[in-house]
N, C-alpha and C positions, 0 to 999 in steps of 0.2 A: 532273771536272777542269775548271778554267777556263782551261787553257792556250791555248785557241783562241777566247776571247771577242773578241779583236781579230784581224782577218784577217791571215794570213801573206801577205806580198807577195813576189814574186820580183824581185830585181834581175837585170839581164841577166847571164847566165852563172852564177848561183848556184843556181837552181832552188828548189824548195819543201821538199825532204826535210831538208836540213841545218838550216835555221832552224826547221822544225817539230819535229824531234827535240830540238834545243837547248831550245826552249820547253817541250816536254813534260818533259824531264829537270829543268829549273828548277822547274816547277810541282810535280812529284812531291816534290822536296826541300822546297819551300815548304810544302806540305800537311803533310808529316811534321814539319817544324819547328813549324808553327803548332799542331798538335793533339797532338804528342808521342807519336804511335803509329805503328807500322809496319804496312803493309798485310798482310793474311793471306797474300796471294800476289801476285806480279807476273810478267807474261809479256811478253817482247819478242822480236821478230824484225825484221830489217832487212837492208839491203844496203849495200855499200860502206863509206864513212866513217861512216855513221850507226851502225854496229855499235859503234864505239869509244865514242861518246856514250851509247848504250843500256846499255853495261856499268855505267854509274853507277846504273842502276835494277836491272838483272838481266842476267845473261849471255844474249845473244841466241841463239836456237835456230832451226832451220829450221821453217817454218810447220807442216808435218805433226806435228813434235814438240810444238810449242806447243799444237796442238789436242788431241793425246793427253794432254799434261800437264794441260790444263784439264779434259778429260773425267775423268781420274783424280781430280783434286781435287773436282770436283762430285760424283762418285760417292761418294767418301769422306765428304764433308760430308752428303750425303743419307742415307747409311747411319747416320750419327750423329744424324740428326734435326735438323741445323742448317740 
């Protein structure tokens, strides 16, 4: 993803998370629009207000669940020889 080709800068009081998540969500949509394909899988986890933005990509889960879901997907793909 090219979401972070340009640095995310923090304005006083806004932090880095919100602008980073917004840029990631936009980039994911741009990639899908440009290539016309959906990703095989998407995984998100986040805190606070970022979770609402991340829902545009995939329902956020707790980090241990994300790791488990990713492990299951990789195991399944490897079993299929993909």
